[in-house]
C-alpha positions in Angstrom: 26.5 25.7 0.4 24.1 24.5 3.2 22.6 27.0 5.8 22.0 25.7 9.8 18.6 26.6 10.6 18.7 26.2 15.0 15.7 26.9 16.1 15.3 26.8 20.2 12.6 25.9 21.6 10.2 28.2 23.4 6.7 28.0 24.3 5.8 30.8 26.2 2.0 31.3 28.1 0.7 34.9 29.0 1.4 36.3 32.0 -1.3 38.7 32.6 -4.2 35.4 32.7 -6.1 37.5 29.9 -6.8 34.2 28.0 -4.7 31.1 27.5 -1.8 31.9 24.6 0.7 29.2 23.7 3.3 29.4 20.7 5.5 26.6 19.9 8.0 26.2 16.8 8.4 22.2 16.9 11.6 22.0 14.9 14.9 23.0 16.4 17.4 22.2 14.0 16.6 23.1 10.1 19.1 22.6 7.5 18.7 23.9 4.0 21.0 24.2 0.7 21.7 28.1 -0.5 18.9 28.6 -3.2 16.6 26.1 -1.6 13.0 26.7 -0.1 13.2 27.6 3.3 9.8 26.8 6.1 10.4 27.6 9.8 7.0 26.3 11.7 4.8 27.9 13.8 2.3 26.8 15.6 -0.4 28.8 18.3 -3.3 28.5 20.7 -5.0 31.5 21.8 -8.9 32.3 23.2 -7.8 35.9 22.6 -7.8 37.9 19.5 -4.4 37.6 17.5 -1.3 39.8 16.6 1.1 37.2 15.2 5.4 38.3 15.1 8.4 37.1 13.5 11.1 38.1 14.8 15.1 37.8 13.3 18.0 38.1 15.6 21.3 37.8 14.1 24.6 37.6 15.4 25.5 39.9 18.1 22.7 41.8 16.8 19.4 43.3 18.5 15.8 41.4 17.5 14.3 42.5 13.9 10.9 42.3 13.5 10.2 40.4 9.5 6.7 40.4 9.8 3.3 41.1 11.3 -0.1 39.8 11.1 -2.9 41.6 12.3 -5.7 41.2 10.9 -7.3 41.2 7.2 -5.0 39.1 4.3 -4.2 35.8 5.2 0.0 36.3 3.5 1.5 38.8 4.7 4.6 39.7 3.2 7.9 40.7 5.1 12.0 42.1 5.4 14.4 40.2 3.5 12.1 37.8 1.3 10.4 36.5 3.5 6.0 36.1 3.5 4.2 34.4 5.9 0.4 32.9 5.4 -2.0 32.8 9.3 -3.9 29.7 8.1 -6.4 30.0 11.2 -8.3 26.0 10.9 -4.5 24.9 11.4 -3.6 27.5 14.6 -0.5 28.3 12.1 2.2 31.1 11.2 4.7 29.6 9.2 7.6 31.5 8.3 8.7 30.8 4.3 11.0 31.7 2.2 11.7 30.7 -1.5 14.7 30.6 -1.8 17.6 30.7 1.0 21.1 32.6 1.7 23.3 31.6 3.9 22.9 35.5 4.7 19.6 34.1 6.5 21.3 32.2 9.3 20.1 33.6 12.6 18.0 33.3 15.2 14.3 33.4 14.5 11.2 34.0 16.9 7.5 34.0 16.5 5.6 35.8 18.4 1.5 36.5 19.9 2.6 40.0 21.1 5.1 42.4 21.2 8.6 41.4 22.8 10.6 44.2 21.1 10.1 47.5 22.9 8.8 50.0 20.5 9.6 47.4 17.5 6.1 45.7 16.9 4.7 43.7 19.2 4.4 39.3 21.0 4.9 36.6 23.1 8.0 35.0 21.6 9.5 31.2 20.4 12.7 31.2 19.0 14.3 29.7 16.1 18.2 29.8 15.2 19.2 29.6 11.2 23.7 28.8 10.8 
């Protein structure tokens, strides 16, 4: 079975003027085979301390936090087998899963601030896996 990951390109700028913040997800559509490794790219630029997030949104459901990076360990494990490695020198925060499953079909969002009230924090860009 093949999973098609549709990534909706998003770029957000900080609305508060507290420093330039930009998040981009360069892939618009990602397709992987069942059981194959999955990677969704997220690049950022920020002149302020970072808190990075990955969210998932299944069809007809609310956003859920997959994982969050604030500081410390550069390798972050999230729910559903997802992980990311914060790479400051590369300005990247790519989402990975060693083995994709058809249930991973959803929209994915990378964020610099919390975008879901009460969930965790972030500035958002979108990716979809279908």
